[in-house]
KEZA-133263 format. One record per atom (N, C-alpha, C): residue number from 1; chain; atom name; x, y, z. Coordinates in pm, whole numbers, padded with zeros to 5 digits. Each point is the difference from the previous one (the first is absolute). Last residue first. Layout:
N
(r NUM 'A' 'CA' (X Y Z))
...
% end
This chain:
130
(r 130 'A' 'N' (-02668 00327 -04066))
(r 130 'A' 'CA' (00139 00010 -00043))
(r 130 'A' 'C' (00019 -00078 -00126))
(r 129 'A' 'N' (-00431 00272 00267))
(r 129 'A' 'CA' (00048 -00123 -00063))
(r 129 'A' 'C' (00143 00022 -00050))
(r 128 'A' 'N' (-00134 00330 00393))
(r 128 'A' 'CA' (-00075 -00059 -00110))
(r 128 'A' 'C' (00064 -00121 -00055))
(r 127 'A' 'N' (00114 00337 00371))
(r 127 'A' 'CA' (00086 -00035 -00115))
(r 127 'A' 'C' (-00079 -00049 -00119))
(r 126 'A' 'N' (-00199 00119 00428))
(r 126 'A' 'CA' (00069 00115 -00051))
(r 126 'A' 'C' (00074 -00026 -00130))
(r 125 'A' 'N' (-00217 -00356 00233))
(r 125 'A' 'CA' (-00103 00091 -00052))
(r 125 'A' 'C' (00067 00126 -00064))
(r 124 'A' 'N' (00266 -00322 00241))
(r 124 'A' 'CA' (-00043 -00047 -00137))
(r 124 'A' 'C' (-00104 00094 -00070))
(r 123 'A' 'N' (00298 00248 00352))
(r 123 'A' 'CA' (-00073 -00125 00011))
(r 123 'A' 'C' (-00033 -00052 -00143))
(r 122 'A' 'N' (00425 00329 00169))
(r 122 'A' 'CA' (-00124 -00020 -00071))
(r 122 'A' 'C' (-00062 -00132 00026))
(r 121 'A' 'N' (00298 00270 00369))
(r 121 'A' 'CA' (00021 -00076 -00123))
(r 121 'A' 'C' (-00136 -00022 -00068))
(r 120 'A' 'N' (00036 00241 00428))
(r 120 'A' 'CA' (00068 00068 -00112))
(r 120 'A' 'C' (00005 -00080 -00129))
(r 119 'A' 'N' (-00217 -00134 00438))
(r 119 'A' 'CA' (-00020 00147 -00016))
(r 119 'A' 'C' (00054 00052 -00132))
(r 118 'A' 'N' (00056 -00463 00133))
(r 118 'A' 'CA' (-00139 00030 -00023))
(r 118 'A' 'C' (-00021 00147 -00030))
(r 117 'A' 'N' (00431 -00130 00114))
(r 117 'A' 'CA' (-00034 -00066 -00127))
(r 117 'A' 'C' (-00149 00031 -00034))
(r 116 'A' 'N' (00156 00139 00417))
(r 116 'A' 'CA' (00052 00085 -00107))
(r 116 'A' 'C' (-00035 -00059 -00139))
(r 115 'A' 'N' (-00106 -00254 00389))
(r 115 'A' 'CA' (-00084 00121 -00010))
(r 115 'A' 'C' (00039 00089 -00113))
(r 114 'A' 'N' (00271 -00376 00088))
(r 114 'A' 'CA' (-00131 -00040 -00061))
(r 114 'A' 'C' (-00093 00118 -00007))
(r 113 'A' 'N' (00412 00082 00215))
(r 113 'A' 'CA' (00020 -00035 -00139))
(r 113 'A' 'C' (-00130 -00040 -00068))
(r 112 'A' 'N' (-00003 00069 00460))
(r 112 'A' 'CA' (00017 00126 -00068))
(r 112 'A' 'C' (00019 -00022 -00152))
(r 111 'A' 'N' (-00012 -00379 00267))
(r 111 'A' 'CA' (-00132 00062 -00003))
(r 111 'A' 'C' (00007 00138 -00069))
(r 110 'A' 'N' (00410 -00235 00066))
(r 110 'A' 'CA' (-00087 -00067 -00095))
(r 110 'A' 'C' (-00136 00066 -00009))
(r 109 'A' 'N' (00408 00097 00286))
(r 109 'A' 'CA' (-00040 00090 -00112))
(r 109 'A' 'C' (-00099 -00062 -00091))
(r 108 'A' 'N' (00239 -00343 00292))
(r 108 'A' 'CA' (00030 00143 00018))
(r 108 'A' 'C' (-00039 00078 -00127))
(r 107 'A' 'N' (-00031 -00498 00164))
(r 107 'A' 'CA' (-00109 00084 -00049))
(r 107 'A' 'C' (00024 00148 00010))
(r 106 'A' 'N' (00301 -00396 00095))
(r 106 'A' 'CA' (-00065 00069 00112))
(r 106 'A' 'C' (-00104 00102 -00043))
(r 105 'A' 'N' (00239 -00149 -00400))
(r 105 'A' 'CA' (00051 -00047 00127))
(r 105 'A' 'C' (-00052 00087 00110))
(r 104 'A' 'N' (-00089 00110 -00445))
(r 104 'A' 'CA' (-00088 -00107 00050))
(r 104 'A' 'C' (00047 -00054 00131))
(r 103 'A' 'N' (00071 00501 -00191))
(r 103 'A' 'CA' (00074 -00126 00030))
(r 103 'A' 'C' (-00098 -00101 00048))
(r 102 'A' 'N' (00013 00483 -00329))
(r 102 'A' 'CA' (-00053 -00068 00117))
(r 102 'A' 'C' (00080 -00128 00022))
(r 101 'A' 'N' (-00086 00468 -00361))
(r 101 'A' 'CA' (00087 -00106 00060))
(r 101 'A' 'C' (-00068 -00052 00127))
(r 100 'A' 'N' (-00083 00322 -00500))
(r 100 'A' 'CA' (-00044 -00052 00130))
(r 100 'A' 'C' (00103 -00100 00052))
(r 99 'A' 'N' (-00084 00426 -00382))
(r 99 'A' 'CA' (00094 -00107 00036))
(r 99 'A' 'C' (-00040 -00042 00144))
(r 98 'A' 'N' (-00252 00270 -00456))
(r 98 'A' 'CA' (00028 -00019 00148))
(r 98 'A' 'C' (00094 -00112 00022))
(r 97 'A' 'N' (-00060 00342 -00422))
(r 97 'A' 'CA' (00008 -00142 00033))
(r 97 'A' 'C' (00028 -00015 00149))
(r 96 'A' 'N' (-00224 00394 -00374))
(r 96 'A' 'CA' (00093 -00031 00106))
(r 96 'A' 'C' (-00008 -00151 00030))
(r 95 'A' 'N' (-00231 00161 -00366))
(r 95 'A' 'CA' (00085 00120 00014))
(r 95 'A' 'C' (00099 -00017 00116))
(r 94 'A' 'N' (-00380 -00286 -00195))
(r 94 'A' 'CA' (00140 -00036 -00015))
(r 94 'A' 'C' (00096 00119 00003))
(r 93 'A' 'N' (-00490 -00032 00084))
(r 93 'A' 'CA' (00046 00062 -00126))
(r 93 'A' 'C' (00140 -00032 -00036))
(r 92 'A' 'N' (-00185 -00156 00412))
(r 92 'A' 'CA' (-00084 -00056 -00103))
(r 92 'A' 'C' (00038 00055 -00142))
(r 91 'A' 'N' (00216 00184 00383))
(r 91 'A' 'CA' (00044 -00142 -00022))
(r 91 'A' 'C' (-00080 -00062 -00116))
(r 90 'A' 'N' (-00129 00430 00143))
(r 90 'A' 'CA' (00132 00007 -00071))
(r 90 'A' 'C' (00052 -00142 -00031))
(r 89 'A' 'N' (-00393 00039 00256))
(r 89 'A' 'CA' (-00024 00045 -00139))
(r 89 'A' 'C' (00127 00003 -00078))
(r 88 'A' 'N' (00035 -00091 00462))
(r 88 'A' 'CA' (-00061 -00108 -00072))
(r 88 'A' 'C' (-00028 00035 -00147))
(r 87 'A' 'N' (00163 00337 00280))
(r 87 'A' 'CA' (00101 -00099 -00023))
(r 87 'A' 'C' (-00056 -00120 -00075))
(r 86 'A' 'N' (-00301 00337 00131))
(r 86 'A' 'CA' (00085 00046 -00108))
(r 86 'A' 'C' (00114 -00105 -00032))
(r 85 'A' 'N' (-00285 -00088 00366))
(r 85 'A' 'CA' (-00079 00003 -00121))
(r 85 'A' 'C' (00090 00035 -00119))
(r 84 'A' 'N' (00187 00023 00434))
(r 84 'A' 'CA' (-00021 -00137 -00043))
(r 84 'A' 'C' (-00070 -00006 -00137))
(r 83 'A' 'N' (00054 00420 00206))
(r 83 'A' 'CA' (00129 -00052 -00048))
(r 83 'A' 'C' (-00014 -00144 -00049))
(r 82 'A' 'N' (-00376 00195 00197))
(r 82 'A' 'CA' (00029 00068 -00127))
(r 82 'A' 'C' (00133 -00055 -00058))
(r 81 'A' 'N' (-00134 -00148 00434))
(r 81 'A' 'CA' (-00081 -00056 -00106))
(r 81 'A' 'C' (00025 00063 -00140))
(r 80 'A' 'N' (00243 00175 00386))
(r 80 'A' 'CA' (00044 -00132 -00048))
(r 80 'A' 'C' (-00096 -00060 -00108))
(r 79 'A' 'N' (00051 00542 00070))
(r 79 'A' 'CA' (-00049 -00117 00072))
(r 79 'A' 'C' (00039 -00137 -00067))
(r 78 'A' 'N' (00232 00504 00043))
(r 78 'A' 'CA' (-00052 -00088 -00105))
(r 78 'A' 'C' (-00042 -00131 00067))
(r 77 'A' 'N' (00088 00546 00161))
(r 77 'A' 'CA' (00002 -00140 00032))
(r 77 'A' 'C' (-00058 -00080 -00115))
(r 76 'A' 'N' (00238 00469 -00108))
(r 76 'A' 'CA' (-00120 -00048 00072))
(r 76 'A' 'C' (00019 -00152 00026))
(r 75 'A' 'N' (00281 00345 -00249))
(r 75 'A' 'CA' (00043 -00063 00128))
(r 75 'A' 'C' (-00115 -00034 00089))
(r 74 'A' 'N' (00013 00172 -00466))
(r 74 'A' 'CA' (-00050 00088 00107))
(r 74 'A' 'C' (00032 -00054 00137))
(r 73 'A' 'N' (00131 -00251 -00381))
(r 73 'A' 'CA' (00053 00136 -00026))
(r 73 'A' 'C' (-00040 00094 00116))
(r 72 'A' 'N' (-00188 -00433 -00001))
(r 72 'A' 'CA' (00146 -00008 00023))
(r 72 'A' 'C' (00065 00138 -00007))
(r 71 'A' 'N' (-00459 -00054 -00105))
(r 71 'A' 'CA' (00024 -00010 00143))
(r 71 'A' 'C' (00144 -00006 00032))
(r 70 'A' 'N' (-00120 00012 -00458))
(r 70 'A' 'CA' (-00043 00123 00067))
(r 70 'A' 'C' (00029 -00010 00154))
(r 69 'A' 'N' (00086 -00389 -00257))
(r 69 'A' 'CA' (00088 00108 -00035))
(r 69 'A' 'C' (-00030 00129 00076))
(r 68 'A' 'N' (-00298 -00363 00033))
(r 68 'A' 'CA' (00121 -00025 00080))
(r 68 'A' 'C' (00103 00116 -00026))
(r 67 'A' 'N' (-00382 00010 -00267))
(r 67 'A' 'CA' (-00034 00024 00143))
(r 67 'A' 'C' (00120 -00018 00090))
(r 66 'A' 'N' (00034 -00100 -00467))
(r 66 'A' 'CA' (00002 00142 00029))
(r 66 'A' 'C' (-00031 00029 00148))
(r 65 'A' 'N' (00252 -00441 -00219))
(r 65 'A' 'CA' (-00132 00041 00053))
(r 65 'A' 'C' (00007 00148 00041))
(r 64 'A' 'N' (00374 -00260 -00177))
(r 64 'A' 'CA' (-00114 -00069 -00060))
(r 64 'A' 'C' (-00137 00056 00043))
(r 63 'A' 'N' (00435 00154 00168))
(r 63 'A' 'CA' (00008 00006 -00153))
(r 63 'A' 'C' (-00121 -00056 -00066))
(r 62 'A' 'N' (00062 -00038 00470))
(r 62 'A' 'CA' (-00051 00133 -00036))
(r 62 'A' 'C' (00013 00019 -00154))
(r 61 'A' 'N' (00183 -00390 00189))
(r 61 'A' 'CA' (-00145 -00010 -00004))
(r 61 'A' 'C' (-00064 00137 -00037))
(r 60 'A' 'N' (00466 -00005 00071))
(r 60 'A' 'CA' (-00033 -00080 -00120))
(r 60 'A' 'C' (-00151 -00016 -00020))
(r 59 'A' 'N' (00161 00214 00392))
(r 59 'A' 'CA' (00022 00085 -00120))
(r 59 'A' 'C' (-00035 -00074 -00130))
(r 58 'A' 'N' (-00016 -00241 00402))
(r 58 'A' 'CA' (-00108 00095 -00006))
(r 58 'A' 'C' (00015 00097 -00120))
(r 57 'A' 'N' (00348 -00309 00080))
(r 57 'A' 'CA' (-00119 -00072 -00044))
(r 57 'A' 'C' (-00121 00101 -00008))
(r 56 'A' 'N' (00411 00164 00159))
(r 56 'A' 'CA' (00009 -00032 -00140))
(r 56 'A' 'C' (-00127 -00069 -00049))
(r 55 'A' 'N' (00066 00085 00461))
(r 55 'A' 'CA' (-00040 00121 -00074))
(r 55 'A' 'C' (-00006 -00028 -00151))
(r 54 'A' 'N' (-00086 -00402 00347))
(r 54 'A' 'CA' (00114 00081 -00053))
(r 54 'A' 'C' (-00049 00118 -00083))
(r 53 'A' 'N' (-00311 -00175 00386))
(r 53 'A' 'CA' (00045 -00047 -00134))
(r 53 'A' 'C' (00117 00082 -00043))
(r 52 'A' 'N' (-00326 -00130 00466))
(r 52 'A' 'CA' (00122 00067 -00055))
(r 52 'A' 'C' (00029 -00061 -00134))
(r 51 'A' 'N' (-00485 00091 00269))
(r 51 'A' 'CA' (00098 -00106 -00045))
(r 51 'A' 'C' (00123 00077 -00050))
(r 50 'A' 'N' (-00418 00138 00374))
(r 50 'A' 'CA' (00075 00022 -00126))
(r 50 'A' 'C' (00088 -00116 -00029))
(r 49 'A' 'N' (-00487 00126 00278))
(r 49 'A' 'CA' (00125 -00075 00004))
(r 49 'A' 'C' (00071 00017 -00133))
(r 48 'A' 'N' (-00386 00291 00317))
(r 48 'A' 'CA' (00045 -00057 -00129))
(r 48 'A' 'C' (00130 -00068 00020))
(r 47 'A' 'N' (-00381 00048 00383))
(r 47 'A' 'CA' (00124 00061 -00046))
(r 47 'A' 'C' (00041 -00066 -00134))
(r 46 'A' 'N' (-00360 -00128 00284))
(r 46 'A' 'CA' (-00045 00100 -00095))
(r 46 'A' 'C' (00124 00074 -00055))
(r 45 'A' 'N' (-00081 -00525 00211))
(r 45 'A' 'CA' (00066 00128 00001))
(r 45 'A' 'C' (-00060 00097 -00095))
(r 44 'A' 'N' (-00222 -00443 00271))
(r 44 'A' 'CA' (00060 00047 -00127))
(r 44 'A' 'C' (00047 00144 00018))
(r 43 'A' 'N' (00005 -00324 00424))
(r 43 'A' 'CA' (-00096 00076 -00079))
(r 43 'A' 'C' (00064 00048 -00130))
(r 42 'A' 'N' (00090 -00438 00341))
(r 42 'A' 'CA' (00063 00112 -00071))
(r 42 'A' 'C' (-00103 00075 -00083))
(r 41 'A' 'N' (-00044 -00419 00264))
(r 41 'A' 'CA' (-00057 00127 00053))
(r 41 'A' 'C' (00061 00124 -00063))
(r 40 'A' 'N' (00134 -00459 -00110))
(r 40 'A' 'CA' (-00146 00015 -00020))
(r 40 'A' 'C' (-00056 00130 00049))
(r 39 'A' 'N' (00471 -00203 -00160))
(r 39 'A' 'CA' (-00031 00113 00083))
(r 39 'A' 'C' (-00155 00025 -00017))
(r 38 'A' 'N' (00406 -00411 -00088))
(r 38 'A' 'CA' (-00134 00053 -00027))
(r 38 'A' 'C' (-00025 00114 00096))
(r 37 'A' 'N' (00459 -00278 -00221))
(r 37 'A' 'CA' (-00069 00068 00107))
(r 37 'A' 'C' (-00136 00047 -00044))
(r 36 'A' 'N' (00428 -00386 -00124))
(r 36 'A' 'CA' (-00121 00077 -00044))
(r 36 'A' 'C' (-00072 00064 00114))
(r 35 'A' 'N' (00537 -00103 -00001))
(r 35 'A' 'CA' (-00134 -00065 00030))
(r 35 'A' 'C' (-00110 00094 -00048))
(r 34 'A' 'N' (00574 -00087 -00081))
(r 34 'A' 'CA' (-00114 00084 00004))
(r 34 'A' 'C' (-00129 -00084 00023))
(r 33 'A' 'N' (00483 -00125 -00060))
(r 33 'A' 'CA' (-00071 -00027 00126))
(r 33 'A' 'C' (-00124 00083 00015))
(r 32 'A' 'N' (00295 00042 -00372))
(r 32 'A' 'CA' (-00034 -00144 00001))
(r 32 'A' 'C' (-00077 -00035 00128))
(r 31 'A' 'N' (00189 00437 -00097))
(r 31 'A' 'CA' (-00133 -00023 -00044))
(r 31 'A' 'C' (-00040 -00146 -00001))
(r 30 'A' 'N' (00359 00336 00254))
(r 30 'A' 'CA' (-00006 -00142 -00044))
(r 30 'A' 'C' (-00145 -00035 -00038))
(r 29 'A' 'N' (00277 00495 00009))
(r 29 'A' 'CA' (-00111 -00081 00048))
(r 29 'A' 'C' (00007 -00139 -00059))
(r 28 'A' 'N' (00322 00340 -00108))
(r 28 'A' 'CA' (-00025 00033 00140))
(r 28 'A' 'C' (-00107 -00097 00059))
(r 27 'A' 'N' (00152 00014 -00463))
(r 27 'A' 'CA' (00127 -00004 00074))
(r 27 'A' 'C' (-00022 00018 00150))
(r 26 'A' 'N' (-00357 00035 -00314))
(r 26 'A' 'CA' (00042 -00140 00013))
(r 26 'A' 'C' (00135 -00017 00068))
(r 25 'A' 'N' (-00206 00432 -00111))
(r 25 'A' 'CA' (-00042 -00062 00125))
(r 25 'A' 'C' (00043 -00146 00017))
(r 24 'A' 'N' (00257 00408 -00262))
(r 24 'A' 'CA' (-00094 -00112 -00032))
(r 24 'A' 'C' (-00035 -00073 00127))
(r 23 'A' 'N' (00145 00547 -00089))
(r 23 'A' 'CA' (00043 -00134 00048))
(r 23 'A' 'C' (-00107 -00107 -00035))
(r 22 'A' 'N' (-00040 00482 -00082))
(r 22 'A' 'CA' (00135 -00028 -00045))
(r 22 'A' 'C' (00044 -00142 00034))
(r 21 'A' 'N' (-00430 00191 00120))
(r 21 'A' 'CA' (00016 00033 -00137))
(r 21 'A' 'C' (00133 -00048 -00058))
(r 20 'A' 'N' (-00099 -00031 00461))
(r 20 'A' 'CA' (-00054 -00112 -00073))
(r 20 'A' 'C' (-00002 00031 -00156))
(r 19 'A' 'N' (00159 00341 00302))
(r 19 'A' 'CA' (00082 -00123 00016))
(r 19 'A' 'C' (-00049 -00110 -00091))
(r 18 'A' 'N' (-00250 00394 00038))
(r 18 'A' 'CA' (00121 00026 -00079))
(r 18 'A' 'C' (00089 -00127 00003))
(r 17 'A' 'N' (-00381 -00002 00277))
(r 17 'A' 'CA' (-00039 -00002 -00143))
(r 17 'A' 'C' (00124 00016 -00088))
(r 16 'A' 'N' (00065 00055 00460))
(r 16 'A' 'CA' (-00027 -00141 -00034))
(r 16 'A' 'C' (-00034 -00012 -00147))
(r 15 'A' 'N' (00051 00433 00162))
(r 15 'A' 'CA' (00131 -00071 00003))
(r 15 'A' 'C' (-00016 -00147 -00038))
(r 14 'A' 'N' (-00390 00258 00050))
(r 14 'A' 'CA' (00070 00041 -00116))
(r 14 'A' 'C' (00138 -00068 -00012))
(r 13 'A' 'N' (-00261 -00058 00391))
(r 13 'A' 'CA' (-00055 -00077 -00116))
(r 13 'A' 'C' (00072 00033 -00125))
(r 12 'A' 'N' (00274 00072 00452))
(r 12 'A' 'CA' (-00120 00052 -00062))
(r 12 'A' 'C' (-00046 -00095 -00111))
(r 11 'A' 'N' (00366 -00118 00277))
(r 11 'A' 'CA' (-00055 00106 00083))
(r 11 'A' 'C' (-00128 00058 -00055))
(r 10 'A' 'N' (00229 -00515 -00033))
(r 10 'A' 'CA' (-00025 00120 -00072))
(r 10 'A' 'C' (-00061 00106 00095))
(r 9 'A' 'N' (00333 -00472 00013))
(r 9 'A' 'CA' (-00113 00076 00068))
(r 9 'A' 'C' (-00011 00134 -00071))
(r 8 'A' 'N' (00187 -00449 -00260))
(r 8 'A' 'CA' (00034 00109 00085))
(r 8 'A' 'C' (-00123 00060 00077))
(r 7 'A' 'N' (00092 -00518 -00169))
(r 7 'A' 'CA' (-00079 00118 -00037))
(r 7 'A' 'C' (00034 00116 00094))
(r 6 'A' 'N' (00333 -00416 -00133))
(r 6 'A' 'CA' (-00085 00051 00106))
(r 6 'A' 'C' (-00072 00126 -00051))
(r 5 'A' 'N' (00158 -00424 -00316))
(r 5 'A' 'CA' (00052 00122 00058))
(r 5 'A' 'C' (-00099 00051 00103))
(r 4 'A' 'N' (00084 -00529 -00124))
(r 4 'A' 'CA' (-00079 00117 -00029))
(r 4 'A' 'C' (00061 00126 00063))
(r 3 'A' 'N' (00209 -00499 -00170))
(r 3 'A' 'CA' (-00015 00094 00109))
(r 3 'A' 'C' (-00075 00123 -00047))
(r 2 'A' 'N' (-00058 -00511 -00202))
(r 2 'A' 'CA' (00081 00118 -00007))
(r 2 'A' 'C' (-00031 00093 00116))
(r 1 'A' 'N' (-00023 -00551 -00027))
(r 1 'A' 'CA' (-00081 00121 -00003))
(r 1 'A' 'C' (00085 00119 00001))
% end
């Protein structure tokens, strides 16, 4: 078993956020011992959740969609459903090619991989007869 790095103590949330932007959690957390958790009393949040995407990817998607372009130029928030919709359209038009990875060993990343295949790749209905 490899030795994990010690997670530092953070003074602020910003300091922690900055740390995790630059470091990979697999060097600090042993995910092989992870257990499924249920939070039945957790109330739905009204706070928006953001996803991190490389700036280059957002700029590329802005090339294909005026709404994303406007929001990007005006430094407005671009919501995930819009990004997903435009990315799927670009994939269907063969303008971009998604690259996926996962490992069957210990099922790492497989659910995310399957979700992405459903979200972005064409179905038989989209392609038609070959």
